[in-house]
C-alpha positions in Angstrom: -28.7 -82.5 -16.6 -25.0 -83.5 -16.6 -24.0 -79.9 -16.6 -25.9 -79.3 -13.3 -24.0 -82.1 -11.6 -20.7 -80.2 -11.2 -22.6 -77.2 -10.0 -24.3 -79.4 -7.2 -20.9 -80.8 -6.3 -19.4 -77.3 -6.1 -22.3 -76.0 -4.0 -22.0 -78.9 -1.6 -18.3 -78.4 -1.2 -18.8 -74.7 -0.5 -21.6 -75.5 2.0 -19.2 -77.7 4.0 -16.6 -75.0 4.3 -18.4 -72.9 7.0 -18.5 -76.0 9.3 -14.8 -76.3 9.2 -14.4 -72.6 9.9 -16.7 -72.8 12.9 -14.1 -74.7 14.9 -12.0 -72.3 17.0 -8.3 -72.4 17.4 -7.0 -74.1 20.5 -5.7 -70.7 21.8 -9.1 -69.0 21.6 -10.6 -68.6 25.1 -13.9 -67.3 26.2 -13.6 -63.7 27.5 -14.4 -63.4 31.2 -14.8 -60.3 33.3 -14.4 -59.9 37.1 -14.9 -56.7 39.1 -13.5 -56.2 42.6 -14.4 -53.1 44.6 -14.0 -51.8 48.1 -12.2 -49.2 50.1 -8.9 -49.0 52.0 -8.0 -46.6 54.8 -4.5 -45.6 55.8 -1.9 -48.4 55.5 -4.5 -51.1 54.6 -4.1 -53.1 51.5 -6.5 -55.5 49.9 -5.7 -58.5 47.7 -8.0 -60.0 45.1 -7.3 -63.4 43.6 -8.3 -64.7 40.2 -7.4 -67.8 38.1 -5.5 -67.5 34.9 -4.1 -69.9 32.3 -0.7 -69.4 30.8 -1.1 -67.5 27.6 -4.3 -65.7 28.6 -4.4 -62.0 27.8 -5.0 -59.9 30.9 -6.4 -56.4 30.9 -6.8 -54.9 34.3 -7.9 -51.3 35.1 -8.7 -49.3 38.2 -11.3 -46.6 38.7 -12.2 -44.6 41.8 -9.9 -42.6 44.0 -6.7 -41.4 42.5 -5.0 -42.2 45.9 -5.5 -45.9 45.3 -3.0 -47.9 43.3 -2.7 -51.6 42.3 0.0 -54.1 41.7 -0.4 -57.4 39.7 1.4 -60.5 41.1 1.9 -63.8 39.2 1.5 -67.0 41.2 5.1 -67.8 42.0 6.8 -64.4 41.5 8.5 -62.5 44.3 8.1 -59.2 42.4 5.0 -57.6 41.0 4.6 -57.9 37.2 2.9 -54.5 37.2 3.4 -51.6 39.6 0.5 -49.1 39.4 2.3 -46.3 41.2 5.0 -46.3 38.5 3.0 -47.6 35.5 -0.6 -46.1 35.8 -4.1 -47.4 36.2 -4.1 -49.9 33.3 -2.3 -53.2 32.8 -2.4 -55.2 29.5 -0.2 -58.3 29.3 0.0 -62.0 28.6 0.1 -64.5 31.6 3.4 -66.2 31.7 2.1 -69.0 34.0 -1.1 -70.7 35.1 -2.5 -70.3 38.6 -3.9 -67.7 40.9 -2.9 -64.2 40.1 -3.3 -61.4 42.6 -4.3 -57.8 42.4 -3.1 -55.8 45.4 -4.7 -52.4 46.1 -2.8 -49.9 48.3 -2.1 -46.2 48.9 1.2 -44.5 48.8 2.7 -43.5 52.2 1.9 -39.8 51.9 -1.9 -40.5 51.8 -1.7 -43.5 54.1 -0.1 -41.6 57.0 -3.0 -39.1 56.8 -5.4 -42.0 57.2 -7.1 -41.2 54.0 -9.9 -43.5 52.7 -9.9 -44.5 49.1 -12.8 -46.2 47.3 -11.8 -48.2 44.2 -13.0 -50.7 41.6 -10.7 -53.0 39.7 -11.8 -54.6 36.5 -10.1 -57.8 35.2 -10.8 -59.0 31.7 -9.2 -62.3 30.6 -9.3 -63.9 27.2 
């Protein structure tokens, strides 16, 4: 009977371990997804705002017309943190500040002056 007592204590200690592991680190955030879609014609641009916390990972991608591009703007920045016409259709980065970030969708001048219409969808994943 005494030999079983250490086994019970060990089993109880091991059973308590998963409860401690169930707590998440402070930096772990729930993943959220947002989708913005629409169309632009000529020199039109559209801006879509979404809230971000400093340290969030942002993954933003665009689908649709190859004539549409997007930029990503941080809340207080004068320059885009991502320029789609130079960097492609996918952005993956860490938010350097909290607040409302902006995705701006636009066309390059060559297509805009032809009054082309571009349909697009922008997907934003935060975690």
